[in-house]
Structure formats: C-alpha cells, structure tokens
Steps between C-alpha positions, in 0.01 A plus 500: 500500500798312636810481279418141411154594371560569131137438398431856397849585376607459138734203458864612491659469151765248610225276634298525179812404309577209733142371453526532124821297500394229740437160339144491627423822317702420187235367271320333787777241555461253784791472742647181640463431877660181636356380828723567799757235576372465859147430373632253236697313765214503751248363246741291296394696192754453228524475122626159372862607553449641852487870392223722630171520313343843436268705295483803274282780629364832384281684759163657409522837332132583554344564843177343375686173434710505816321187632497321160769236426585262220743215570637319196687170508766439240492178295770264377413129512612276780802278587431127487779343696794596725746526207257715301448722802876528558545615143218747539654637823773666286246703305268795580224239555687347791704788644444865573872579463469625140168676516474850358458789744190626320267373229229663291141389543275398212141383452330481842816658647535772235545847657297670225137551608385505139625142461435379857224716654444253784852478649733748333480738800444226767771317696658263244699192610682251275637191679786327317485120496801333657373184682440254213148380591221764479571699820382191688786260599567461871777248564672540840839359414709640211645244259864492389538444125829521310649672801230762504245548786150533352193620678131423412326779689252666266218540749731640769623749246149607409408541874820700580442725198133567603616565859745757365237660277263522800755741658482711180124535535356174355359422843239778450408396144138562391525383133744219414555314181727198469629413155797331328586317187572136421665356817396823669148446362485143634628632830207741504265198481690319773560796737209727409284413800799506734589857391138607532471348851780728622291813428150445638450875527537556127180623332596332171730214431532329162735258320563546127775273372642496143585173326483307828245230415686180401249223424546138609518356154677219319768578246431419137697175561261415786726556806473738791872565526472875566235455769701221663813723510299780660352275770835320570676828539217619730595223744870586464427863602261386775217704342247371747697690765418820306132420426372662820206729414430298179134381509579202279760380750239527772267281293785254451552480871128419535551218253308663214814484267714194476839668459565832682769586246225539236428833671809623319307472170301805395173323437495345845587822687253697285216260579535584876590867465312746730648827373335678204690381196552617148687257265710647222627219276518359154320167443779439255785605731835468330679362807233237567482392135878459489550337843179321591351414160842485322343412171468664152797708602605559138207743457492664847598841364354796309158450651476141358500630146709211363295226673309239300124459537572189714736697724242778537259225611749387767530856631123543498476183710760641744308833524177314573667290769657809652161670522343188649758503784449870571122476487492191722554725805198669647726803542477558120134603538510634856387857562795738521722301271592530136741394226665617179601187311610536137638277225838663433821296485665701784628472853522801724452734204269714714808605703571726206315833526418506125334157523326598822335783304433321172421130551124483491196271478193645319637854530581473873872528580651308782579829672138613472368161615728499804403861587127430469530188720713676765269806518185291525315434823676169556169318481416538127399182313822342364344507155525882501878471521575184305652494151567166330712400198396458140582171317788495249397506135572183300509692172678824416668689784493254783512746798141619563605790718654783290634682808747231605847643567681231282760429759713347227831444673360309803519155343809560287722560805328236712568247223874548531481394863471130571143369521300528817724726703239724656756636744652733237376860518263605230706540190361818349565836660220717641525836669490314834799288411366150558 
C-alpha cells in the first residue's frame, strides 16, 4: 500500500510508547478542550468571567462503541445575584482559567468496563460548569460588578460545546446518554429535550440525571426561600432565553403554566419531557434537606441515626411528599422510562464508582438498574425499571437501606458555610472533583 497506509504494519515502538504516555491512554483520563476563541466570540459563549467554556473528552476505544456517547454535566449550585456571581467568577465554577488539563472519569464515566460496561469504551464527555445557572442563562448584555465584567451565557456555552463535539463525531451519534449531577442533573431536566432534538438520527437517546430532582417544598419554618432564590436568579440570568427546546416552556407560551420560569424546576420540566428518562435520586437528598427543608439539621448525618422518633416522622413526611411530586408526572409511568430512588442521606454519591456498584434496592444496584434500562427496547413498561425507596425505621437503626454509602462529611462541611448558599461547590470530594 501507500506509505501512509499502516493498517497492516505493526505499530512502531515509538508510537506505542507515545500512545501509552498520552493523557487519554493513561488510566483513561479525559483531556480538556476549550472551545476556540473565534467560536466563543461569534456565539458570545463565555464562563462568568469571560473565559472560554470547554469540555473534557476521551474518544471511544472500541470500534463497536464508536457511535455511542455519554455527555455528563458537572454540578455546583447556582449564583443568586450579581455579587454572588462575581465572587463565583473567581473560582473554577465561574472561570476556565484554573481547570486541570486532564481528569479521571468515575461512575458512568469510568474507563474500566467491569465498573462501567455501558460507556467505558464509548466517547466520554464531561462538561465543567462555569455559567452559574444550570447551563441555561442567556443574557445579552454582560453586567459589571465590583469592576468585573460578568457573563450569564449558560445556554450559549452548551450550544457552542455541542457544536464543537459535532466536529469530533457527535453529529453521527447513534446512542447518546445525557447525565449530570446536582446542578448538572437539574440542567439535564431543563435541557434534555433540547439536546435530544439536535440528534434526530440517533437510534437511542436517554437522559439519566443524578441528584437533580429538587422538589418545590416549604422549609420546616414554612417559607419557600430556596425556591424563591432559584426563580429570582432565573430571571437575572434570563433563563427563558435559554429554554428553547424545553417542552415545559412551550406549554408556558401556550398559557398552560402561569410562570415560564417554573420550567427551571425539575418537576415542571420532567412533566413535559419527551426523551426517555431514568431518574437517579435520593428521596432524602442531603442537599435538598439542608437547603430546601432546612429543618432537623442537628440529626442530618450518619444516615439519621441520632434522630428522634419525631424527627424520623418529619423525614418520612418529606420522603412521601418527594415521591408524590415525582409520581405526579405521567412520565413516571410512561413506557421507556424508569427510576432508581432510594432513601440514603446523600447527594451525588453515585458519582463515586464504589457507590455506583454497591448502592442497591432489593438486590439491584444502581449500575445494574441503569444498564438494564439502557439496554431495554425503549418501550418497556416503566414498572420494569422503577425502584422506589423504603421508609426509615422509627426504632433501632433508622436507615432502612443497608447499602447506603454514609456520605458522612457532606453535612459537616456544608454546615460551616453560611446557611442557604447553594452557589458553593459541593463540599465533599469525589473522583470527579465537584
């Protein structure tokens, strides 16, 4: 063959060595790609501080999975007002300037096929979160705060990143999963149908967010402070300018929903979702209990083991209300959908590969449940892929699920931060570095 045709030739030793040393090959690390400056300027796609957004990418290592992609959205709260966003713009959640050149993948991004049989050898994408409002804001004019110019451009960032990934092969995707945790999970509810609409040729598209369902619920004191902050900041970021492709927003424009900003809440977006959907969440999510419920905080640790019987009753009531909100959507029982909802005091714990493999309901691990849902026909009864939480025990060991990860340091570190500051990154460390 021609000199360039090395198909039948053994690979030269120096090339083998170069491959072995490249970040993509070293333990399956994912390498950082910032979008090109020209594209950023053309689209107005910027992190809060005006730096370029980007993504971590590891290409498929199996020819069979060369048209299979997983895209994962990082979490990290939201910023509530201009000052808060200006402060955030100096961190990795508001600027790409300090991002690592490569990161390891875990859980659904783990490069080990024994841990992550679905996507270990597929194209894996991790999108860092730097816009402050769920990959959705779309405010034309930057704001100047404390002498800093701040951009609210989450949706433009998402679009520019997907456009760049299209050039790397995403355009020809056949099997695509969108996932993310916390703020990245909520973004999967908000933007899930938009992302799906870009790839009409895909054979299979599904959305499977972790810890992204935040119920509309009063605090123990009876206020809706957290929800109010979320909706107020939605207006500040001009979230409705980034709701294109969201079916809830289309319903709001038809007058079916009173306030279009409600489409920024997971239960509203979920209720209109067209994509096949698999919820991964705790009904006793640590972040929601701390920030939304904000009650009985003295025993929100060690899987509720120090709670009184009355406090366990409070949490049982919360769990019941949470399930009512999830089950209110026809999507919960729609063919092709599913859910894995447990009772652990955790938030984003499934981002850890150990928890991904061990957290279970009636002997079914979250990893197995996700795999069975993904590999199904896409039209199975939802009941075949739905796992629901047990109720905490009033007596003895309160946690009814013995496989909970006991994410003990989540609350301890959150407690040191001032109350209700959801804009801080998740306090505990995971392999994905939230």
